[in-house]
C-alpha positions as CSV (number, residue, x, y, z in Angstrom):
1,M,-2.9,14.6,-6.1
2,I,-3.8,11.8,-8.4
3,W,-0.4,12.1,-10.3
4,L,1.4,12.0,-7.0
5,R,-0.4,8.8,-6.2
6,L,0.1,7.1,-9.5
7,L,3.9,8.1,-9.4
8,V,4.2,6.6,-5.7
9,A,2.5,3.4,-7.0
10,A,4.7,3.1,-9.9
11,H,7.9,4.0,-8.0
12,L,6.8,1.2,-5.7
13,L,6.5,-1.4,-8.3
14,V,10.0,-0.7,-9.6
15,V,11.5,-0.9,-5.9
16,V,9.5,-4.1,-5.4
17,G,10.8,-5.3,-8.9
18,N,14.3,-4.6,-8.1
19,G,14.2,-6.4,-4.8
20,L,12.7,-9.5,-6.4
21,A,15.4,-9.2,-9.1
22,F,18.3,-9.0,-6.3
23,F,17.1,-12.3,-4.8
24,I,16.1,-14.2,-8.2
25,T,18.9,-13.3,-10.4
26,P,21.6,-15.2,-8.7
27,F,19.7,-18.3,-9.4
28,L,19.0,-17.6,-13.0
29,E,22.3,-16.2,-14.3
30,P,26.0,-17.1,-13.7
31,W,27.8,-15.4,-10.9
32,Y,29.7,-13.1,-13.2
33,V,26.5,-11.8,-14.5
34,A,24.4,-11.7,-11.2
35,L,27.2,-10.1,-9.2
36,P,27.1,-7.0,-11.1
37,I,23.4,-6.7,-11.5
38,C,22.9,-7.3,-7.7
39,S,25.5,-4.7,-6.9
40,L,23.9,-2.3,-9.1
41,I,20.4,-2.9,-7.6
42,F,22.0,-2.7,-4.0
43,F,23.7,0.6,-4.8
44,L,20.5,2.2,-6.5
45,T,18.3,1.1,-3.7
46,F,20.5,2.0,-0.6
47,G,23.1,4.6,-2.1
48,R,23.0,8.3,-2.2
49,A,22.2,8.4,-5.9
50,E,19.3,10.6,-6.6
51,C,16.5,8.5,-8.3
52,P,14.6,10.5,-11.2
53,S,11.2,9.4,-9.9
54,T,12.0,10.8,-6.5
55,R,13.1,14.2,-7.9
56,W,9.8,14.1,-10.0
57,E,7.8,13.3,-6.7
58,N,9.5,16.1,-5.0
59,R,8.4,18.5,-7.7
60,L,4.8,17.4,-7.5
61,R,5.0,17.7,-3.7
62,R,6.4,21.1,-3.8
63,K,3.6,22.2,-6.0
64,L,1.1,20.6,-3.6
65,G,2.6,22.3,-0.8
66,M,3.8,19.1,0.6
67,E,7.0,18.5,2.5
68,E,9.7,16.9,0.1
69,I,11.2,13.4,0.9
70,R,14.9,12.4,0.7
71,G,14.5,8.9,-0.5
72,F,11.7,6.7,-1.5
73,V,12.8,3.7,0.5
74,K,13.3,5.4,3.7
75,H,10.1,7.5,3.5
76,Y,7.8,4.9,2.5
77,I,9.0,1.6,3.5
78,V,11.6,2.2,6.5
79,K,9.3,4.8,8.2
80,T,6.2,2.5,7.7
81,I,8.0,-0.3,9.4
82,K,9.2,1.7,12.3
83,G,5.7,3.1,12.7
84,I,4.3,-0.6,13.0
85,R,6.9,-1.5,15.5
86,S,6.0,1.4,17.7
């Protein structure tokens, strides 16, 4: 269980770091560098690409008898925001 919590915390740091980079990079780099970086960050965050950390988390969840998740952002961030609103 501790490994799952550590993995979720590390994954959250990566997601927050990518979110910050998405908004900060355009001010620090020329547009021709910032545009592909921001596009890649957006695609990796909201696209259908499977993240290796999510795959690892699902393996740990299976071993613990827990339900698998489809995506980190949807499971931990979107559902939390929806839960606060209702």
